Residue frames as a rotation matrix with the C-alpha (Angstrom) as fourth column:
MET 1
-0.559 -0.228 -0.797 3.77
-0.759 -0.246 0.603 35.20
-0.333 0.942 -0.035 44.12
ASN 2
-0.903 0.319 0.287 1.49
0.359 0.928 0.098 32.18
-0.235 0.191 -0.953 44.04
ARG 3
-0.632 0.738 -0.235 -1.46
-0.773 -0.581 0.256 33.12
0.053 0.343 0.938 41.97
PRO 4
-0.131 0.699 0.703 -4.76
-0.317 0.643 -0.698 31.24
-0.939 -0.314 0.137 42.25
SER 5
-0.853 -0.215 0.476 -5.57
0.300 0.544 0.783 29.00
-0.427 0.811 -0.400 39.36
ASN 6
-0.239 0.800 -0.551 -7.94
-0.711 -0.530 -0.461 30.51
-0.661 0.282 0.695 36.79
PRO 7
0.114 0.380 0.918 -9.94
0.319 0.861 -0.396 27.84
-0.941 0.338 -0.023 34.97
ARG 8
0.927 0.347 -0.140 -9.73
-0.002 -0.369 -0.929 29.96
-0.374 0.862 -0.341 31.80
THR 9
0.572 -0.750 -0.332 -6.11
-0.793 -0.402 -0.458 30.27
0.209 0.526 -0.825 31.52
SER 10
-0.417 -0.792 0.446 -4.88
-0.813 0.544 0.206 26.90
-0.406 -0.276 -0.871 32.97
ARG 11
0.763 0.636 0.117 -6.55
-0.458 0.660 -0.595 24.68
-0.456 0.400 0.795 30.44
ARG 12
-0.405 -0.855 0.324 -4.42
-0.290 0.456 0.841 21.89
-0.867 0.247 -0.433 29.15
VAL 13
0.274 0.364 -0.890 -4.70
-0.961 0.079 -0.264 20.90
-0.026 0.928 0.372 25.52
VAL 14
-0.135 -0.140 0.981 -5.03
-0.182 0.977 0.114 17.10
-0.974 -0.163 -0.157 25.17
LYS 15
-0.226 -0.081 -0.971 -4.17
-0.971 0.093 0.219 15.82
0.073 0.992 -0.100 21.71
ARG 16
0.355 0.400 0.845 -5.89
-0.379 0.888 -0.262 12.46
-0.855 -0.227 0.467 20.98
PHE 17
-0.790 -0.587 -0.176 -4.37
-0.453 0.367 0.812 9.89
-0.412 0.722 -0.556 18.63
VAL 18
0.475 0.878 0.052 -6.64
-0.459 0.298 -0.837 8.97
-0.751 0.374 0.544 15.94
PRO 19
-0.322 -0.622 0.714 -5.45
0.169 0.704 0.690 6.15
-0.931 0.343 -0.122 13.79
ALA 20
-0.612 0.088 -0.786 -5.54
-0.724 -0.462 0.512 6.59
-0.317 0.883 0.347 10.08
PRO 21
0.522 0.851 0.059 -8.35
-0.726 0.479 -0.494 4.71
-0.449 0.215 0.867 8.38
ALA 22
-0.243 -0.647 0.723 -7.12
-0.053 0.753 0.656 1.30
-0.968 0.122 -0.217 7.22
LYS 23
-0.416 -0.009 -0.909 -6.70
-0.872 -0.280 0.401 0.82
-0.259 0.960 0.108 3.49
PRO 24
0.764 0.631 0.135 -8.69
-0.562 0.754 -0.340 -2.02
-0.316 0.184 0.931 1.71
GLU 25
-0.441 -0.834 0.332 -6.70
-0.640 0.552 0.535 -5.16
-0.629 0.023 -0.777 1.14
ARG 26
0.745 0.586 -0.318 -7.14
-0.645 0.514 -0.565 -7.43
-0.168 0.627 0.761 -1.78
THR 27
-0.021 -0.624 0.781 -5.56
-0.243 0.761 0.602 -10.89
-0.970 -0.177 -0.168 -2.39
LEU 28
0.508 0.113 -0.854 -4.37
-0.860 0.007 -0.510 -11.70
-0.052 0.994 0.101 -6.07
SER 29
0.427 -0.323 0.844 -3.54
0.032 0.939 0.343 -15.10
-0.903 -0.119 0.412 -7.09
ILE 30
0.161 -0.557 -0.815 -0.80
-0.966 -0.260 -0.013 -15.49
-0.204 0.789 -0.579 -9.89
GLN 31
0.966 -0.106 0.236 0.23
0.167 0.952 -0.257 -18.44
-0.197 0.288 0.937 -11.98
GLY 32
0.501 -0.861 0.085 3.89
0.355 0.115 -0.928 -19.17
0.789 0.495 0.363 -12.32
GLU 33
-0.018 -0.704 -0.710 6.87
0.966 0.171 -0.194 -18.11
0.258 -0.689 0.677 -10.33
PHE 34
-0.576 -0.191 -0.795 6.45
0.459 -0.880 -0.122 -14.18
-0.676 -0.435 0.595 -10.66
ILE 35
0.438 0.691 0.575 4.64
0.897 -0.374 -0.233 -11.37
0.054 0.618 -0.784 -12.21
THR 36
-0.647 -0.662 0.378 6.09
0.624 -0.745 -0.236 -7.88
0.437 0.083 0.895 -13.14
LEU 37
-0.665 0.322 -0.674 4.85
0.380 -0.631 -0.676 -4.91
-0.643 -0.706 0.297 -11.06
GLY 38
-0.718 0.376 -0.585 3.45
-0.635 -0.698 0.331 -3.17
-0.284 0.609 0.740 -14.32
GLN 39
-0.612 0.519 -0.597 1.51
-0.096 0.700 0.708 -6.58
0.785 0.491 -0.378 -15.19
LEU 40
-0.651 0.360 -0.668 0.26
0.753 0.419 -0.508 -6.77
0.097 -0.833 -0.544 -11.60
LEU 41
-0.720 0.379 -0.582 -1.12
-0.096 -0.884 -0.457 -3.20
-0.687 -0.273 0.673 -11.69
LYS 42
-0.606 0.547 -0.577 -2.94
-0.758 -0.180 0.626 -3.99
0.238 0.817 0.524 -14.95
PHE 43
-0.598 0.416 -0.685 -4.21
0.299 0.909 0.291 -7.41
0.744 -0.031 -0.668 -13.67
ALA 44
-0.654 0.242 -0.717 -5.53
0.740 0.007 -0.673 -5.58
-0.158 -0.970 -0.183 -10.53
ASN 45
0.167 0.667 0.726 -7.16
0.877 -0.438 0.200 -3.02
0.451 0.603 -0.658 -12.73
VAL 46
0.218 -0.283 -0.934 -5.20
0.702 -0.620 0.351 -0.14
-0.678 -0.732 0.064 -11.15
VAL 47
-0.359 -0.324 -0.875 -3.90
-0.494 -0.730 0.473 1.00
-0.792 0.602 0.103 -14.51
SER 48
0.713 0.698 0.066 -5.10
-0.286 0.376 -0.882 0.23
-0.640 0.610 0.467 -18.04
GLY 49
0.906 -0.422 -0.003 -1.64
0.165 0.360 -0.918 -0.15
0.389 0.832 0.396 -19.84
GLY 50
0.406 -0.825 -0.394 2.06
0.913 0.382 0.141 -0.20
0.034 -0.417 0.908 -19.46
GLY 51
-0.434 -0.487 0.758 2.68
0.505 -0.828 -0.243 3.38
0.746 0.278 0.606 -20.24
GLU 52
0.380 0.582 0.719 0.12
-0.413 -0.589 0.694 4.43
0.828 -0.561 0.017 -17.66
ALA 53
0.830 -0.220 -0.513 1.79
0.523 0.629 0.576 1.88
0.195 -0.746 0.637 -15.22
ARG 54
-0.281 -0.959 -0.039 5.23
0.892 -0.246 -0.379 3.84
0.354 -0.141 0.925 -15.58
ILE 55
-0.432 -0.059 0.900 3.57
-0.007 -0.998 -0.069 7.23
0.902 -0.036 0.431 -14.97
TYR 56
0.655 0.749 0.102 1.54
-0.242 0.080 0.967 5.89
0.716 -0.658 0.234 -12.15
LEU 57
0.528 -0.622 -0.578 4.73
0.821 0.548 0.159 4.38
0.218 -0.558 0.800 -10.49
GLU 58
-0.410 -0.822 0.395 6.55
0.686 -0.563 -0.461 7.61
0.601 0.082 0.795 -10.83
SER 59
-0.462 0.346 0.817 3.81
-0.260 -0.933 0.248 9.79
0.848 -0.098 0.521 -9.35
GLN 60
0.409 0.910 -0.069 1.98
-0.288 0.200 0.936 7.72
0.866 -0.363 0.344 -6.91
GLY 61
-0.227 -0.499 0.836 4.42
-0.944 -0.099 -0.316 6.45
0.240 -0.861 -0.448 -4.41
VAL 62
0.753 0.497 -0.431 3.85
-0.409 0.867 0.285 2.64
0.516 -0.038 0.856 -4.73
LYS 63
-0.085 -0.804 0.588 5.67
-0.993 0.117 0.017 0.51
-0.083 -0.583 -0.808 -2.20
VAL 64
0.464 0.180 -0.867 6.64
-0.306 0.952 0.034 -3.19
0.831 0.249 0.497 -2.55
ASN 65
0.293 -0.217 -0.931 7.18
0.751 0.655 0.084 -5.02
0.592 -0.724 0.355 0.79
GLY 66
0.762 0.125 -0.636 7.31
0.551 -0.640 0.536 -1.56
-0.340 -0.759 -0.556 2.41
GLU 67
-0.383 -0.912 -0.145 10.15
0.507 -0.339 0.792 -0.23
-0.772 0.230 0.593 -0.03
PRO 68
0.332 0.554 -0.763 9.32
-0.407 -0.646 -0.646 2.46
-0.851 0.525 0.011 -2.54
GLU 69
-0.400 -0.380 0.834 9.43
0.535 0.642 0.549 1.13
-0.744 0.666 -0.054 -6.10
GLU 70
0.117 0.302 -0.946 9.32
-0.554 -0.771 -0.314 2.85
-0.824 0.561 0.077 -9.53
ARG 71
-0.782 -0.419 -0.462 10.38
-0.606 0.333 0.722 0.06
-0.149 0.844 -0.514 -11.88
ARG 72
0.309 0.950 -0.050 7.40
-0.922 0.286 -0.262 -1.47
-0.235 0.127 0.964 -13.64
GLY 73
0.290 -0.231 -0.929 9.62
-0.500 0.791 -0.353 -4.55
0.816 0.567 0.114 -14.38
ARG 74
-0.507 -0.346 0.789 10.15
-0.862 0.202 -0.465 -5.44
0.001 -0.916 -0.401 -10.64
LYS 75
-0.482 0.289 -0.827 9.40
-0.121 0.913 0.389 -9.07
0.868 0.288 -0.405 -10.12
ILE 76
-0.206 0.519 0.830 6.61
-0.969 -0.223 -0.101 -9.71
0.133 -0.825 0.549 -7.73
ARG 77
-0.726 -0.188 -0.661 6.59
-0.163 0.982 -0.099 -13.14
0.668 0.036 -0.743 -6.24
PRO 78
0.381 0.836 -0.395 3.91
0.215 0.336 0.917 -14.99
0.899 -0.434 -0.052 -4.06
GLY 79
0.157 -0.300 -0.941 4.14
0.986 0.108 0.130 -13.58
0.062 -0.948 0.313 -0.52
ASP 80
-0.808 -0.574 0.128 4.82
0.580 -0.815 0.007 -10.00
0.100 0.080 0.992 -1.64
THR 81
0.315 0.857 -0.408 2.55
0.762 -0.485 -0.430 -6.97
-0.566 -0.175 -0.806 -0.87
VAL 82
-0.611 -0.301 0.732 2.12
0.656 -0.710 0.255 -3.93
0.443 0.637 0.631 -3.08
ALA 83
-0.101 0.575 -0.812 0.89
0.811 -0.425 -0.401 -0.91
-0.576 -0.700 -0.423 -1.45
THR 84
-0.395 0.135 0.908 -0.82
0.706 -0.588 0.395 1.74
0.588 0.797 0.137 -3.54
PRO 85
-0.935 -0.052 0.350 -2.22
-0.167 -0.807 -0.566 4.89
0.312 -0.588 0.746 -2.30
ASP 86
-0.208 0.977 -0.052 -5.67
-0.867 -0.159 0.472 3.43
0.453 0.143 0.880 -2.43
GLU 87
0.842 0.533 0.085 -5.20
-0.526 0.775 0.349 -0.18
0.120 -0.339 0.933 -1.44
THR 88
-0.179 -0.884 0.432 -2.90
-0.815 0.379 0.438 -3.04
-0.551 -0.274 -0.788 -0.46
LEU 89
0.623 0.411 -0.666 -2.48
-0.723 0.628 -0.289 -5.93
0.299 0.661 0.688 -2.76
ARG 90
-0.042 -0.505 0.862 -1.29
-0.658 0.663 0.357 -9.27
-0.752 -0.552 -0.360 -1.37
VAL 91
0.137 -0.051 -0.989 0.08
-0.940 0.308 -0.146 -11.70
0.312 0.950 -0.006 -3.90
VAL 92
0.042 -0.131 0.990 -0.29
-0.601 0.789 0.130 -15.41
-0.798 -0.600 -0.046 -3.47
GLY 93
-0.834 -0.412 -0.367 0.53
-0.543 0.493 0.680 -18.39
-0.099 0.766 -0.635 -5.70
GLU 94
0.108 0.906 -0.410 -1.88
-0.908 0.258 0.330 -20.64
0.404 0.337 0.850 -7.29
GLU 95
0.068 0.063 0.996 -2.73
-0.657 0.754 -0.003 -23.84
-0.751 -0.654 0.093 -5.43
ARG 96
-0.149 -0.162 -0.975 -1.66
-0.855 0.517 0.045 -26.96
0.497 0.841 -0.216 -7.34
GLU 97
0.770 0.426 0.475 -2.89
-0.600 0.738 0.309 -30.44
-0.219 -0.523 0.824 -6.71
VAL 98
-0.401 -0.914 0.066 -0.20
-0.901 0.407 0.148 -33.03
-0.163 0.000 -0.987 -6.09
GLU 99
0.617 0.664 -0.423 -0.89
-0.745 0.666 -0.041 -36.39
0.254 0.340 0.905 -7.78
């Protein structure tokens, strides 16, 4: 019952892992303790207004620190990351001189 191997029928399918292309990343500096998510999206020129930010958040799957977020009033603080479908935004605080 042993059949000789036939090169046409004994091919193995090899799947190769191809990593997804990395999203571009931008660093945004904010003044103060926090900025709302809607304001951040406007500041980063992702949307042009608050109403557009609401619709964008509902439809595009934005993540804040890896968690899905739809509230445009969510407080974003220095150290947070906001991932949109097109890019990742890293928020840093403004450097202040100590006198």
